[in-house]
C-alpha positions, 0 to 999 in steps of 0.5 A: 261250401254252398249246398246246391238245392235238390230238384224235385219233379212233379209227383207221379206214383207208379200205377199199381193194382192193389190186390192185398189186404188194404189199401185197395184201389178206390173208385175214380169217383172217390179220387175225384171227390178228394180234389174238390175245393176246400170249405172251412170247418164251420161253413154251413155247407160243410156242416151239411156234408158232416150230417150226410157222412153220419147218416151214411155211417149209420147205413153201412153199420146197420144202426140207429145209434145217434153216435155214428161218425168218423174219427180223424185218423187211420183205423187204428185211431178209431180202435184207440179212441173206442178203447181209451175213451171207455177204459180207465186204469184198473178196468178189466178187459177180455180180448179174443186173440185169434190173430195179429189184430186181436193181439193189437186190441190187447196191447192197446187195452194194456196201454190204457192201464187195463187188466187184460185177459186174452182168450188165445186161439190157434191162428186159422180157427175161430174162438171157442165159445166155452173157453171165451165164456169161462174167461168172461166169468172169471174176469168179470170185465168192463169191456170185451174186445173182438175182431170180426175179420182178421186180415192176418188169418183170413178168418171171419169170426162169428159174433152173436154167441160171443156177444150174448155171453159178454152181455150176460156178464154185464160187459160192453162189447167193442168190435173191430170191423175195420175189414168187414164193414161194407164187404160182408154181413155186419149188423150192429143193432141186430147183433147188439154190438155196443161199439163198432169201428171201421176203416176207410181203406178196405171194403169201404173203398176210400184211401186210409185216413178216417175210422168210422165208429158207432156206439150206443147211448149206454156207451155214451153214458159210460164215456161221459161218466168217467172218473178222469179224462182219457189220456188222449185229448185227440182220441177223446170220444166225448169231445169228438162226438160234441164236434160231430153233434149239432153244436159243432164244438171245436175239437180239431180241424177235420181233414176236409178232403178225406171227409169228401172222399169218405162221403163219396165212398159211402154214397156209392155203397148206398147207391149199390145197396149193402146186400148186392155189395156183400154178394159181389164180394162173395162172388169175387172171393169164391172165384179166388178161392176156387182158382187158387185151389185148382192151381194146387195151392193150399189155403190157410185156415178153417174153410168153414170160416174164411173171409169172402174177400181174402185168401191166405195162400201157403207158400209152396216148398222151394218158392220164395215168398218175397220173390213172388211178390217182387215179380208180381209187382215188377212184371204185372204191377200187382201188389199182394202182401206177406204175412205176420207172426208165425206165418211170416215168410210162409204165406201170401195175403191176397184180397179183392175189396170194394172197387176191386171186388170184381171177377175180372180182377180175380182172373187177371191176378190168377193169370199173373200169379200162374205166370210168376210161379211157373217162372219160379219153377213151380209146375202148375196145370196150365190155366187151371186157376183161371178156368176154375174161377170163371166156372165158379163165377158163372 
């Protein structure tokens, strides 16, 4: 029997407004950069692009660290590279667990063979410094791992006091800033963060595929002084830093197009300026929060510590969480996201990041959200969300 080959047409993904928690719609200039001609990884022109990417990583992280470069892989690759390069079997780790991504840091650490002490925190709240300090004193960890902004809860974790406590007990601090870098205040050097990991697909405004990381000379000495190599060759920061360093020692072939895209995304942040970019995210977020509350919807979590670029919206009684997301996608080409863990089926996650962090996008979303919620039977004050958001935005 002859199997007739399938016919495949040209790829034409449907247009979407990505108003969830990442990925977000990139600036068209980033998309254009992805299509530029390829260079070989040892071409002098590409070496100069790598140098520029490192310089721009230092800019967005606010650091003078010599080691600042992207790990090839999505943001989780950066987190795993940091943890598996630092941790050896039997090392102790304290992890702030205030949401899904604190749980992830604990899981990765355990897979590295470390003894993990979690500091559990109610979702929607920040970590209690006293409970954290007690855990650090008991465990005497080599590493403390914290999430700066957790997309599962919408909470921005204050870092300086926790970092100070960790350092008083000799621990190295690794911070997951996958969401926050480029979107809200993040000060690697001023806050004395030892390792900081970002991601491309959120506030940096690039497609997923690379994970910027930076770490101090003290961390570099720990990585180079390990008793045995990490279990992962691909995520071994000792080898990756040699590849990004002046000797360009071969480790893997960089994803050339993603490197172009990241350079352009970082260049656009440099051009805009970090403080104006943070302010733009705050303005869009304030409009979003005000609009949702004016519609009579409840936002999850401590209002004093909400992330500026996200809202976790509680699903009203009698409304289908997935049904509203489906209607937004079908009628308005808007994607928002459901929630994790205990919030699964009980909340929507909405975000405006990077190129999308504009008030006009927030207004478009609020009008569409009102439309599908009203169609689902929820009685809402007409245009209250849009009008409140516009007032807040000025």
